[in-house]
C-alpha positions in Angstrom: 195.6 54.0 106.8 192.5 55.2 105.1 192.1 54.5 101.4 192.2 58.2 100.6 195.6 58.3 102.2 196.9 55.6 100.0 196.1 57.5 96.9 197.3 60.9 98.2 200.2 62.4 96.4 203.2 63.1 98.7 204.4 66.7 98.7 207.8 65.5 97.5 206.2 63.7 94.5 204.2 66.8 93.7 207.4 68.9 93.8 209.3 66.5 91.6 206.5 66.4 89.1 206.4 70.2 89.0 210.2 70.3 88.4 210.0 67.7 85.6 207.2 69.7 83.9 209.1 72.9 84.3 212.2 71.4 82.7 210.0 70.3 79.8 208.8 73.8 79.3 212.4 75.0 79.4 213.6 72.5 76.8 210.7 73.2 74.5 211.3 76.9 74.7 215.0 76.6 74.1 214.3 74.2 71.2 211.8 76.6 69.6 214.2 79.6 70.0 216.9 77.5 68.3 214.4 76.8 65.5 214.9 73.1 65.8 212.4 70.2 65.5 212.3 67.5 68.1 214.0 65.2 65.6 216.8 67.7 64.9 217.4 68.2 68.7 217.4 64.4 69.2 220.0 63.9 66.5 222.2 66.7 67.9 221.9 65.4 71.5 222.2 61.7 70.6 218.8 60.7 72.1 215.6 59.3 70.7 213.1 61.8 69.3 210.4 60.2 71.5 212.4 61.0 74.6 212.5 64.7 73.6 208.7 64.6 73.3 208.3 62.9 76.7 210.6 65.4 78.3 208.8 68.4 76.8 205.4 67.0 78.0 206.8 66.4 81.5 206.5 62.7 81.2 210.2 61.8 81.5 212.7 62.8 84.2 216.0 62.9 82.3 219.3 62.0 83.9 222.0 64.7 84.3 223.9 63.2 81.4 220.8 63.6 79.2 220.3 67.2 80.4 223.9 68.0 79.5 223.5 66.4 76.1 220.3 68.4 75.5 222.0 71.6 76.5 224.9 71.0 74.2 222.4 70.2 71.3 220.5 73.4 72.1 223.7 75.5 72.2 223.0 76.5 75.8 224.5 75.5 79.2 222.8 73.1 81.5 222.7 76.0 84.1 220.7 78.1 81.5 218.2 75.2 81.2 218.0 74.9 84.9 217.4 78.6 85.3 214.7 78.6 82.7 213.1 75.6 84.4 213.2 77.5 87.7 211.6 80.5 86.2 208.9 78.4 84.6 208.2 76.7 87.9 207.9 80.1 89.7 205.5 81.4 87.1 203.4 78.2 87.4 203.3 78.4 91.2 201.8 81.9 91.0 198.6 80.3 89.5 198.3 77.6 92.0 
């Protein structure tokens, strides 16, 4: 295997990264629409504020349990968050 192959990003990893980033955009948008700070959302969802920041920046891939807690804290359903993430992902794909 050539050294460039060893550092190449697998398409599945690229897809996962894009999905994680899109979820972060969706969480940030929902949080801002709810007029909540990261700390307020963290308290409502029962997670650390740092995790909210990591999710919003696309640096953390939350579990389903965390996504459900975030949705509850935001006053939306998990499916609404997923739909918003999908929409964000589609918009981003148009610019690639």
